[in-house]
MARBAGU-765153 format. One record per atom (N, C-alpha, C): x, y, z; residue number from 1; residue in one letter. Coordinates in nm, 3 decimals. Example, Ala and Ser with C-alpha at 12.3 -4.5 7.8 and 13.67 -1.06 7.14 Angstrom:
<sites>
@px: 1.319, py: -0.569, pz: 0.780, i: 1, aa: A
@px: 1.230, py: -0.450, pz: 0.780, i: 1, aa: A
@px: 1.320, py: -0.330, pz: 0.780, i: 1, aa: A
@px: 1.285, py: -0.225, pz: 0.708, i: 2, aa: S
@px: 1.367, py: -0.106, pz: 0.714, i: 2, aa: S
@px: 1.290, py: 0.003, pz: 0.787, i: 2, aa: S
</sites>
This chain:
<sites>
@px: 5.471, py: -3.991, pz: -4.122, i: 1, aa: M
@px: 5.326, py: -3.958, pz: -4.159, i: 1, aa: M
@px: 5.240, py: -3.908, pz: -4.052, i: 1, aa: M
@px: 5.153, py: -3.812, pz: -4.054, i: 2, aa: T
@px: 5.077, py: -3.776, pz: -3.956, i: 2, aa: T
@px: 4.968, py: -3.874, pz: -3.914, i: 2, aa: T
@px: 4.961, py: -3.896, pz: -3.791, i: 3, aa: R
@px: 4.861, py: -3.967, pz: -3.741, i: 3, aa: R
@px: 4.743, py: -3.925, pz: -3.691, i: 3, aa: R
@px: 4.620, py: -3.968, pz: -3.723, i: 4, aa: I
@px: 4.507, py: -3.894, pz: -3.654, i: 4, aa: I
@px: 4.419, py: -4.022, pz: -3.607, i: 4, aa: I
@px: 4.369, py: -3.977, pz: -3.473, i: 5, aa: L
@px: 4.281, py: -4.058, pz: -3.411, i: 5, aa: L
@px: 4.142, py: -3.984, pz: -3.415, i: 5, aa: L
@px: 4.046, py: -4.067, pz: -3.510, i: 6, aa: L
@px: 3.909, py: -4.004, pz: -3.511, i: 6, aa: L
@px: 3.809, py: -4.106, pz: -3.431, i: 6, aa: L
@px: 3.739, py: -4.010, pz: -3.361, i: 7, aa: A
@px: 3.638, py: -4.068, pz: -3.258, i: 7, aa: A
@px: 3.489, py: -4.017, pz: -3.304, i: 7, aa: A
@px: 3.396, py: -4.072, pz: -3.369, i: 8, aa: E
@px: 3.279, py: -4.041, pz: -3.401, i: 8, aa: E
@px: 3.174, py: -4.128, pz: -3.428, i: 8, aa: E
@px: 3.072, py: -4.137, pz: -3.332, i: 9, aa: D
@px: 2.980, py: -4.237, pz: -3.321, i: 9, aa: D
@px: 2.876, py: -4.285, pz: -3.440, i: 9, aa: D
@px: 2.893, py: -4.171, pz: -3.526, i: 10, aa: D
@px: 2.797, py: -4.187, pz: -3.661, i: 10, aa: D
@px: 2.891, py: -4.252, pz: -3.768, i: 10, aa: D
@px: 2.845, py: -4.385, pz: -3.793, i: 11, aa: E
@px: 2.937, py: -4.485, pz: -3.871, i: 11, aa: E
@px: 2.965, py: -4.421, pz: -4.028, i: 11, aa: E
@px: 2.832, py: -4.382, pz: -4.061, i: 12, aa: T
@px: 2.850, py: -4.302, pz: -4.206, i: 12, aa: T
@px: 2.944, py: -4.197, pz: -4.208, i: 12, aa: T
@px: 2.944, py: -4.105, pz: -4.104, i: 13, aa: M
@px: 3.012, py: -3.975, pz: -4.100, i: 13, aa: M
@px: 3.175, py: -4.042, pz: -4.073, i: 13, aa: M
@px: 3.209, py: -4.121, pz: -3.985, i: 14, aa: R
@px: 3.310, py: -4.184, pz: -3.961, i: 14, aa: R
@px: 3.392, py: -4.225, pz: -4.082, i: 14, aa: R
@px: 3.308, py: -4.298, pz: -4.153, i: 15, aa: T
@px: 3.369, py: -4.357, pz: -4.285, i: 15, aa: T
@px: 3.399, py: -4.248, pz: -4.379, i: 15, aa: T
@px: 3.319, py: -4.134, pz: -4.406, i: 16, aa: F
@px: 3.342, py: -4.036, pz: -4.499, i: 16, aa: F
@px: 3.482, py: -3.977, pz: -4.441, i: 16, aa: F
@px: 3.485, py: -3.923, pz: -4.301, i: 17, aa: L
@px: 3.585, py: -3.858, pz: -4.271, i: 17, aa: L
@px: 3.719, py: -3.932, pz: -4.284, i: 17, aa: L
@px: 3.731, py: -4.047, pz: -4.243, i: 18, aa: A
@px: 3.842, py: -4.126, pz: -4.248, i: 18, aa: A
@px: 3.879, py: -4.134, pz: -4.393, i: 18, aa: A
@px: 3.815, py: -4.161, pz: -4.496, i: 19, aa: R
@px: 3.835, py: -4.177, pz: -4.630, i: 19, aa: R
@px: 3.899, py: -4.050, pz: -4.682, i: 19, aa: R
@px: 3.847, py: -3.946, pz: -4.649, i: 20, aa: S
@px: 3.889, py: -3.810, pz: -4.701, i: 20, aa: S
@px: 4.019, py: -3.774, pz: -4.653, i: 20, aa: S
@px: 4.043, py: -3.790, pz: -4.530, i: 21, aa: L
@px: 4.192, py: -3.771, pz: -4.438, i: 21, aa: L
@px: 4.272, py: -3.861, pz: -4.515, i: 21, aa: L
@px: 4.234, py: -3.991, pz: -4.544, i: 22, aa: E
@px: 4.331, py: -4.085, pz: -4.598, i: 22, aa: E
@px: 4.378, py: -4.044, pz: -4.745, i: 22, aa: E
@px: 4.283, py: -4.033, pz: -4.816, i: 23, aa: K
@px: 4.301, py: -3.953, pz: -4.945, i: 23, aa: K
@px: 4.405, py: -3.829, pz: -4.942, i: 23, aa: K
@px: 4.399, py: -3.744, pz: -4.845, i: 24, aa: A
@px: 4.480, py: -3.621, pz: -4.830, i: 24, aa: A
@px: 4.624, py: -3.662, pz: -4.768, i: 24, aa: A
@px: 4.653, py: -3.811, pz: -4.752, i: 25, aa: G
@px: 4.777, py: -3.856, pz: -4.698, i: 25, aa: G
@px: 4.789, py: -3.868, pz: -4.540, i: 25, aa: G
@px: 4.689, py: -3.874, pz: -4.488, i: 26, aa: Y
@px: 4.696, py: -3.883, pz: -4.329, i: 26, aa: Y
@px: 4.668, py: -4.037, pz: -4.298, i: 26, aa: Y
@px: 4.723, py: -4.080, pz: -4.198, i: 27, aa: K
@px: 4.710, py: -4.212, pz: -4.136, i: 27, aa: K
@px: 4.603, py: -4.198, pz: -4.051, i: 27, aa: K
@px: 4.480, py: -4.244, pz: -4.064, i: 28, aa: V
@px: 4.355, py: -4.246, pz: -3.967, i: 28, aa: V
@px: 4.327, py: -4.379, pz: -3.915, i: 28, aa: V
@px: 4.322, py: -4.374, pz: -3.766, i: 29, aa: I
@px: 4.263, py: -4.483, pz: -3.707, i: 29, aa: I
@px: 4.135, py: -4.442, pz: -3.644, i: 29, aa: I
@px: 4.002, py: -4.496, pz: -3.668, i: 30, aa: S
@px: 3.883, py: -4.454, pz: -3.622, i: 30, aa: S
@px: 3.819, py: -4.541, pz: -3.530, i: 30, aa: S
@px: 3.749, py: -4.474, pz: -3.422, i: 31, aa: V
@px: 3.690, py: -4.563, pz: -3.321, i: 31, aa: V
@px: 3.526, py: -4.497, pz: -3.314, i: 31, aa: V
@px: 3.439, py: -4.580, pz: -3.265, i: 32, aa: A
@px: 3.301, py: -4.546, pz: -3.264, i: 32, aa: A
@px: 3.258, py: -4.454, pz: -3.129, i: 32, aa: A
@px: 3.375, py: -4.462, pz: -3.013, i: 33, aa: Q
@px: 3.329, py: -4.372, pz: -2.903, i: 33, aa: Q
@px: 3.449, py: -4.355, pz: -2.835, i: 33, aa: Q
@px: 3.438, py: -4.251, pz: -2.743, i: 34, aa: G
@px: 3.544, py: -4.203, pz: -2.661, i: 34, aa: G
@px: 3.623, py: -4.322, pz: -2.597, i: 34, aa: G
@px: 3.542, py: -4.408, pz: -2.516, i: 35, aa: T
@px: 3.599, py: -4.488, pz: -2.435, i: 35, aa: T
@px: 3.685, py: -4.589, pz: -2.522, i: 35, aa: T
@px: 3.656, py: -4.610, pz: -2.640, i: 36, aa: D
@px: 3.741, py: -4.695, pz: -2.735, i: 36, aa: D
@px: 3.894, py: -4.637, pz: -2.769, i: 36, aa: D
@px: 3.868, py: -4.494, pz: -2.763, i: 37, aa: A
@px: 3.985, py: -4.420, pz: -2.814, i: 37, aa: A
@px: 4.096, py: -4.431, pz: -2.681, i: 37, aa: A
@px: 4.071, py: -4.430, pz: -2.577, i: 38, aa: L
@px: 4.148, py: -4.389, pz: -2.448, i: 38, aa: L
@px: 4.273, py: -4.522, pz: -2.465, i: 38, aa: L
@px: 4.257, py: -4.651, pz: -2.483, i: 39, aa: P
@px: 4.356, py: -4.741, pz: -2.484, i: 39, aa: P
@px: 4.447, py: -4.692, pz: -2.601, i: 39, aa: P
@px: 4.404, py: -4.651, pz: -2.724, i: 40, aa: L
@px: 4.510, py: -4.616, pz: -2.810, i: 40, aa: L
@px: 4.576, py: -4.487, pz: -2.801, i: 40, aa: L
@px: 4.512, py: -4.408, pz: -2.744, i: 41, aa: L
@px: 4.592, py: -4.270, pz: -2.679, i: 41, aa: L
@px: 4.698, py: -4.297, pz: -2.588, i: 41, aa: L
@px: 4.673, py: -4.407, pz: -2.504, i: 42, aa: A
@px: 4.772, py: -4.427, pz: -2.408, i: 42, aa: A
@px: 4.918, py: -4.482, pz: -2.474, i: 42, aa: A
@px: 4.875, py: -4.548, pz: -2.576, i: 43, aa: G
@px: 5.026, py: -4.592, pz: -2.665, i: 43, aa: G
@px: 5.077, py: -4.489, pz: -2.722, i: 43, aa: G
@px: 5.023, py: -4.361, pz: -2.738, i: 44, aa: G
@px: 5.101, py: -4.252, pz: -2.803, i: 44, aa: G
@px: 5.099, py: -4.250, pz: -2.941, i: 44, aa: G
@px: 5.166, py: -4.164, pz: -2.987, i: 45, aa: G
@px: 5.217, py: -4.171, pz: -3.159, i: 45, aa: G
@px: 5.091, py: -4.107, pz: -3.243, i: 45, aa: G
@px: 5.000, py: -4.036, pz: -3.174, i: 46, aa: F
@px: 4.910, py: -3.977, pz: -3.261, i: 46, aa: F
@px: 4.936, py: -3.810, pz: -3.259, i: 46, aa: F
@px: 4.901, py: -3.745, pz: -3.362, i: 47, aa: D
@px: 4.935, py: -3.603, pz: -3.385, i: 47, aa: D
@px: 4.782, py: -3.531, pz: -3.359, i: 47, aa: D
@px: 4.696, py: -3.590, pz: -3.387, i: 48, aa: L
@px: 4.579, py: -3.524, pz: -3.389, i: 48, aa: L
@px: 4.456, py: -3.592, pz: -3.331, i: 48, aa: L
@px: 4.377, py: -3.548, pz: -3.233, i: 49, aa: L
@px: 4.256, py: -3.613, pz: -3.202, i: 49, aa: L
@px: 4.143, py: -3.536, pz: -3.276, i: 49, aa: L
@px: 4.082, py: -3.615, pz: -3.361, i: 50, aa: L
@px: 3.953, py: -3.569, pz: -3.419, i: 50, aa: L
@px: 3.848, py: -3.615, pz: -3.379, i: 50, aa: L
@px: 3.745, py: -3.533, pz: -3.277, i: 51, aa: T
@px: 3.644, py: -3.607, pz: -3.214, i: 51, aa: T
@px: 3.509, py: -3.521, pz: -3.238, i: 51, aa: T
@px: 3.402, py: -3.577, pz: -3.223, i: 52, aa: D
@px: 3.271, py: -3.564, pz: -3.200, i: 52, aa: D
@px: 3.285, py: -3.495, pz: -3.072, i: 52, aa: D
@px: 3.161, py: -3.399, pz: -3.050, i: 53, aa: I
@px: 3.162, py: -3.355, pz: -2.910, i: 53, aa: I
@px: 3.073, py: -3.438, pz: -2.848, i: 53, aa: I
@px: 2.941, py: -3.468, pz: -2.906, i: 54, aa: V
@px: 2.845, py: -3.522, pz: -2.845, i: 54, aa: V
@px: 2.847, py: -3.694, pz: -2.885, i: 54, aa: V
@px: 2.881, py: -3.765, pz: -2.794, i: 55, aa: M
@px: 2.883, py: -3.929, pz: -2.798, i: 55, aa: M
@px: 2.850, py: -3.996, pz: -2.704, i: 55, aa: M
@px: 2.807, py: -4.113, pz: -2.711, i: 56, aa: P
@px: 2.745, py: -4.178, pz: -2.580, i: 56, aa: P
@px: 2.860, py: -4.238, pz: -2.490, i: 56, aa: P
@px: 2.846, py: -4.250, pz: -2.403, i: 57, aa: G
@px: 2.950, py: -4.299, pz: -2.305, i: 57, aa: G
@px: 3.023, py: -4.156, pz: -2.247, i: 57, aa: G
@px: 3.131, py: -4.142, pz: -2.329, i: 58, aa: M
@px: 3.215, py: -4.026, pz: -2.295, i: 58, aa: M
@px: 3.217, py: -3.937, pz: -2.401, i: 58, aa: M
@px: 3.181, py: -3.776, pz: -2.370, i: 59, aa: D
@px: 3.178, py: -3.696, pz: -2.476, i: 59, aa: D
@px: 3.302, py: -3.668, pz: -2.507, i: 59, aa: D
@px: 3.321, py: -3.591, pz: -2.636, i: 60, aa: G
@px: 3.450, py: -3.562, pz: -2.685, i: 60, aa: G
@px: 3.526, py: -3.477, pz: -2.607, i: 60, aa: G
@px: 3.467, py: -3.376, pz: -2.523, i: 61, aa: I
@px: 3.541, py: -3.288, pz: -2.470, i: 61, aa: I
@px: 3.630, py: -3.353, pz: -2.325, i: 61, aa: I
@px: 3.547, py: -3.439, pz: -2.276, i: 62, aa: E
@px: 3.611, py: -3.545, pz: -2.162, i: 62, aa: E
@px: 3.716, py: -3.620, pz: -2.234, i: 62, aa: E
@px: 3.708, py: -3.669, pz: -2.356, i: 63, aa: L
@px: 3.799, py: -3.752, pz: -2.410, i: 63, aa: L
@px: 3.938, py: -3.653, pz: -2.441, i: 63, aa: L
@px: 3.903, py: -3.541, pz: -2.486, i: 64, aa: A
@px: 4.019, py: -3.447, pz: -2.514, i: 64, aa: A
@px: 4.096, py: -3.406, pz: -2.390, i: 64, aa: A
@px: 4.028, py: -3.379, pz: -2.284, i: 65, aa: R
@px: 4.099, py: -3.366, pz: -2.172, i: 65, aa: R
@px: 4.191, py: -3.468, pz: -2.134, i: 65, aa: R
@px: 4.119, py: -3.588, pz: -2.121, i: 66, aa: R
@px: 4.210, py: -3.713, pz: -2.089, i: 66, aa: R
@px: 4.320, py: -3.734, pz: -2.190, i: 66, aa: R
@px: 4.302, py: -3.715, pz: -2.299, i: 67, aa: A
@px: 4.398, py: -3.737, pz: -2.430, i: 67, aa: A
@px: 4.516, py: -3.638, pz: -2.407, i: 67, aa: A
@px: 4.482, py: -3.497, pz: -2.363, i: 68, aa: T
@px: 4.571, py: -3.412, pz: -2.363, i: 68, aa: T
@px: 4.670, py: -3.427, pz: -2.225, i: 68, aa: T
@px: 4.618, py: -3.496, pz: -2.132, i: 69, aa: K
@px: 4.679, py: -3.524, pz: -2.019, i: 69, aa: K
@px: 4.790, py: -3.621, pz: -2.043, i: 69, aa: K
@px: 4.762, py: -3.721, pz: -2.141, i: 70, aa: M
@px: 4.829, py: -3.836, pz: -2.182, i: 70, aa: M
@px: 4.956, py: -3.759, pz: -2.281, i: 70, aa: M
@px: 4.885, py: -3.702, pz: -2.366, i: 71, aa: Q
@px: 5.002, py: -3.640, pz: -2.468, i: 71, aa: Q
@px: 4.967, py: -3.486, pz: -2.461, i: 71, aa: Q
@px: 5.045, py: -3.414, pz: -2.395, i: 72, aa: P
@px: 5.015, py: -3.266, pz: -2.398, i: 72, aa: P
@px: 5.024, py: -3.206, pz: -2.530, i: 72, aa: P
@px: 5.119, py: -3.249, pz: -2.605, i: 73, aa: E
@px: 5.144, py: -3.183, pz: -2.744, i: 73, aa: E
@px: 5.035, py: -3.231, pz: -2.856, i: 73, aa: E
@px: 4.949, py: -3.307, pz: -2.828, i: 74, aa: L
@px: 4.836, py: -3.350, pz: -2.908, i: 74, aa: L
@px: 4.763, py: -3.238, pz: -2.965, i: 74, aa: L
@px: 4.743, py: -3.218, pz: -3.085, i: 75, aa: Q
@px: 4.643, py: -3.129, pz: -3.123, i: 75, aa: Q
@px: 4.512, py: -3.182, pz: -3.119, i: 75, aa: Q
@px: 4.403, py: -3.112, pz: -3.099, i: 76, aa: V
@px: 4.260, py: -3.158, pz: -3.109, i: 76, aa: V
@px: 4.158, py: -3.064, pz: -3.190, i: 76, aa: V
@px: 4.078, py: -3.145, pz: -3.246, i: 77, aa: M
@px: 3.981, py: -3.066, pz: -3.340, i: 77, aa: M
@px: 3.847, py: -3.141, pz: -3.313, i: 77, aa: M
@px: 3.761, py: -3.061, pz: -3.279, i: 78, aa: F
@px: 3.620, py: -3.122, pz: -3.242, i: 78, aa: F
@px: 3.536, py: -3.095, pz: -3.360, i: 78, aa: F
@px: 3.455, py: -3.192, pz: -3.394, i: 79, aa: I
@px: 3.351, py: -3.163, pz: -3.497, i: 79, aa: I
@px: 3.207, py: -3.186, pz: -3.429, i: 79, aa: I
@px: 3.118, py: -3.087, pz: -3.443, i: 80, aa: T
@px: 2.995, py: -3.091, pz: -3.367, i: 80, aa: T
@px: 2.872, py: -3.038, pz: -3.460, i: 80, aa: T
@px: 2.757, py: -3.084, pz: -3.454, i: 81, aa: G
@px: 2.645, py: -3.018, pz: -3.498, i: 81, aa: G
@px: 2.559, py: -2.942, pz: -3.388, i: 81, aa: G
@px: 2.616, py: -2.929, pz: -3.269, i: 82, aa: F
@px: 2.559, py: -2.871, pz: -3.171, i: 82, aa: F
@px: 2.657, py: -2.754, pz: -3.100, i: 82, aa: F
@px: 2.630, py: -2.656, pz: -3.197, i: 83, aa: A
@px: 2.710, py: -2.521, pz: -3.130, i: 83, aa: A
@px: 2.684, py: -2.479, pz: -2.992, i: 83, aa: A
@px: 2.572, py: -2.485, pz: -2.947, i: 84, aa: A
@px: 2.540, py: -2.471, pz: -2.816, i: 84, aa: A
@px: 2.617, py: -2.542, pz: -2.701, i: 84, aa: A
@px: 2.642, py: -2.662, pz: -2.732, i: 85, aa: V
@px: 2.699, py: -2.756, pz: -2.654, i: 85, aa: V
@px: 2.859, py: -2.723, pz: -2.661, i: 85, aa: V
@px: 2.914, py: -2.678, pz: -2.757, i: 86, aa: A
@px: 3.062, py: -2.653, pz: -2.800, i: 86, aa: A
@px: 3.061, py: -2.506, pz: -2.717, i: 86, aa: A
@px: 2.963, py: -2.436, pz: -2.722, i: 87, aa: M
@px: 2.994, py: -2.298, pz: -2.671, i: 87, aa: M
@px: 2.984, py: -2.299, pz: -2.501, i: 87, aa: M
@px: 2.906, py: -2.369, pz: -2.455, i: 88, aa: D
@px: 2.865, py: -2.408, pz: -2.318, i: 88, aa: D
@px: 2.997, py: -2.462, pz: -2.243, i: 88, aa: D
@px: 3.065, py: -2.543, pz: -2.310, i: 89, aa: K
@px: 3.188, py: -2.601, pz: -2.244, i: 89, aa: K
@px: 3.328, py: -2.543, pz: -2.304, i: 89, aa: K
@px: 3.331, py: -2.424, pz: -2.355, i: 90, aa: T
@px: 3.438, py: -2.374, pz: -2.404, i: 90, aa: T
@px: 3.538, py: -2.377, pz: -2.314, i: 90, aa: T
@px: 3.521, py: -2.312, pz: -2.194, i: 91, aa: R
@px: 3.616, py: -2.353, pz: -2.084, i: 91, aa: R
@px: 3.677, py: -2.465, pz: -2.055, i: 91, aa: R
@px: 3.608, py: -2.574, pz: -2.073, i: 92, aa: D
@px: 3.641, py: -2.700, pz: -2.041, i: 92, aa: D
@px: 3.764, py: -2.791, pz: -2.153, i: 92, aa: D
@px: 3.727, py: -2.708, pz: -2.267, i: 93, aa: R
@px: 3.816, py: -2.747, pz: -2.394, i: 93, aa: R
@px: 3.978, py: -2.736, pz: -2.355, i: 93, aa: R
@px: 4.038, py: -2.827, pz: -2.428, i: 94, aa: P
@px: 4.195, py: -2.799, pz: -2.432, i: 94, aa: P
@px: 4.231, py: -2.682, pz: -2.482, i: 94, aa: P
@px: 4.345, py: -2.595, pz: -2.458, i: 95, aa: T
@px: 4.369, py: -2.464, pz: -2.519, i: 95, aa: T
@px: 4.429, py: -2.485, pz: -2.662, i: 95, aa: T
@px: 4.471, py: -2.606, pz: -2.690, i: 96, aa: N
@px: 4.526, py: -2.623, pz: -2.841, i: 96, aa: N
@px: 4.401, py: -2.706, pz: -2.912, i: 96, aa: N
@px: 4.284, py: -2.668, pz: -2.899, i: 97, aa: S
@px: 4.183, py: -2.714, pz: -2.969, i: 97, aa: S
@px: 4.100, py: -2.623, pz: -3.080, i: 97, aa: S
@px: 4.039, py: -2.678, pz: -3.166, i: 98, aa: K
@px: 3.956, py: -2.604, pz: -3.277, i: 98, aa: K
@px: 3.811, py: -2.678, pz: -3.286, i: 98, aa: K
@px: 3.730, py: -2.609, pz: -3.324, i: 99, aa: V
@px: 3.586, py: -2.645, pz: -3.343, i: 99, aa: V
@px: 3.542, py: -2.636, pz: -3.472, i: 99, aa: V
@px: 3.507, py: -2.748, pz: -3.551, i: 100, aa: L
@px: 3.441, py: -2.739, pz: -3.685, i: 100, aa: L
@px: 3.313, py: -2.763, pz: -3.681, i: 100, aa: L
@px: 3.216, py: -2.684, pz: -3.710, i: 101, aa: Q
@px: 3.071, py: -2.692, pz: -3.708, i: 101, aa: Q
@px: 3.013, py: -2.752, pz: -3.818, i: 101, aa: Q
@px: 2.935, py: -2.867, pz: -3.787, i: 102, aa: K
@px: 2.855, py: -2.955, pz: -3.906, i: 102, aa: K
@px: 2.744, py: -2.863, pz: -3.932, i: 102, aa: K
@px: 2.692, py: -2.868, pz: -4.042, i: 103, aa: P
@px: 2.760, py: -2.950, pz: -4.159, i: 103, aa: P
@px: 2.891, py: -2.866, pz: -4.229, i: 103, aa: P
@px: 2.972, py: -2.952, pz: -4.275, i: 104, aa: F
@px: 3.080, py: -2.873, pz: -4.349, i: 104, aa: F
@px: 3.146, py: -2.957, pz: -4.449, i: 104, aa: F
@px: 3.184, py: -2.900, pz: -4.537, i: 105, aa: H
@px: 3.238, py: -2.981, pz: -4.664, i: 105, aa: H
@px: 3.357, py: -3.084, pz: -4.630, i: 105, aa: H
@px: 3.386, py: -3.187, pz: -4.695, i: 106, aa: L
@px: 3.509, py: -3.272, pz: -4.639, i: 106, aa: L
@px: 3.644, py: -3.205, pz: -4.695, i: 106, aa: L
@px: 3.633, py: -3.120, pz: -4.777, i: 107, aa: K
@px: 3.741, py: -3.028, pz: -4.828, i: 107, aa: K
@px: 3.774, py: -2.932, pz: -4.709, i: 107, aa: K
@px: 3.690, py: -2.885, pz: -4.646, i: 108, aa: D
@px: 3.712, py: -2.793, pz: -4.536, i: 108, aa: D
@px: 3.772, py: -2.858, pz: -4.411, i: 108, aa: D
@px: 3.734, py: -2.966, pz: -4.397, i: 109, aa: L
@px: 3.813, py: -3.045, pz: -4.292, i: 109, aa: L
@px: 3.942, py: -3.077, pz: -4.318, i: 109, aa: L
@px: 3.964, py: -3.134, pz: -4.446, i: 110, aa: V
@px: 4.098, py: -3.155, pz: -4.484, i: 110, aa: V
@px: 4.192, py: -3.027, pz: -4.470, i: 110, aa: V
@px: 4.139, py: -2.916, pz: -4.520, i: 111, aa: D
@px: 4.207, py: -2.777, pz: -4.542, i: 111, aa: D
@px: 4.240, py: -2.751, pz: -4.371, i: 111, aa: D
@px: 4.153, py: -2.768, pz: -4.294, i: 112, aa: E
@px: 4.185, py: -2.731, pz: -4.160, i: 112, aa: E
@px: 4.307, py: -2.815, pz: -4.085, i: 112, aa: E
@px: 4.278, py: -2.946, pz: -4.117, i: 113, aa: V
@px: 4.390, py: -3.032, pz: -4.078, i: 113, aa: V
@px: 4.517, py: -3.009, pz: -4.153, i: 113, aa: V
@px: 4.506, py: -2.980, pz: -4.283, i: 114, aa: D
@px: 4.672, py: -2.914, pz: -4.325, i: 114, aa: D
@px: 4.701, py: -2.806, pz: -4.261, i: 114, aa: D
@px: 4.632, py: -2.717, pz: -4.233, i: 115, aa: R
@px: 4.656, py: -2.588, pz: -4.182, i: 115, aa: R
@px: 4.743, py: -2.626, pz: -4.028, i: 115, aa: R
@px: 4.706, py: -2.731, pz: -3.975, i: 116, aa: L
@px: 4.768, py: -2.781, pz: -3.849, i: 116, aa: L
@px: 4.907, py: -2.842, pz: -3.875, i: 116, aa: L
@px: 4.922, py: -2.899, pz: -3.985, i: 117, aa: F
@px: 5.049, py: -3.003, pz: -4.018, i: 117, aa: F
@px: 5.139, py: -2.953, pz: -4.147, i: 117, aa: F
@px: 5.089, py: -2.886, pz: -4.224, i: 118, aa: V
@px: 5.145, py: -2.846, pz: -4.343, i: 118, aa: V
@px: 5.213, py: -2.724, pz: -4.334, i: 118, aa: V
@px: 5.343, py: -2.710, pz: -4.336, i: 119, aa: A
@px: 5.421, py: -2.574, pz: -4.330, i: 119, aa: A
@px: 5.406, py: -2.489, pz: -4.448, i: 119, aa: A
</sites>
């Protein structure tokens, strides 16, 4: 089963995203901030890091950089309502990453994740 680590500081959004992905058949572990994700990533075993870009403490881009150093094969998908932030830091993003702009339909998210893992 594909394992997803979800890092999203908005509790309501985190809950909706996790439920939608779980209903689609994915195993989802969710955390409220990037610093909470690092110890989980150190243990390995995740196929996708799904992270908000703008979060307190450690932003999603820094989290993704550290995550892909630990797991180079890890897929990364950013979700953000701040297109300008995503565009300003494009050069800093891991090469195997995608950006999904908020607002989006939950089906769009599931479809994007499916594209990564369903042959």
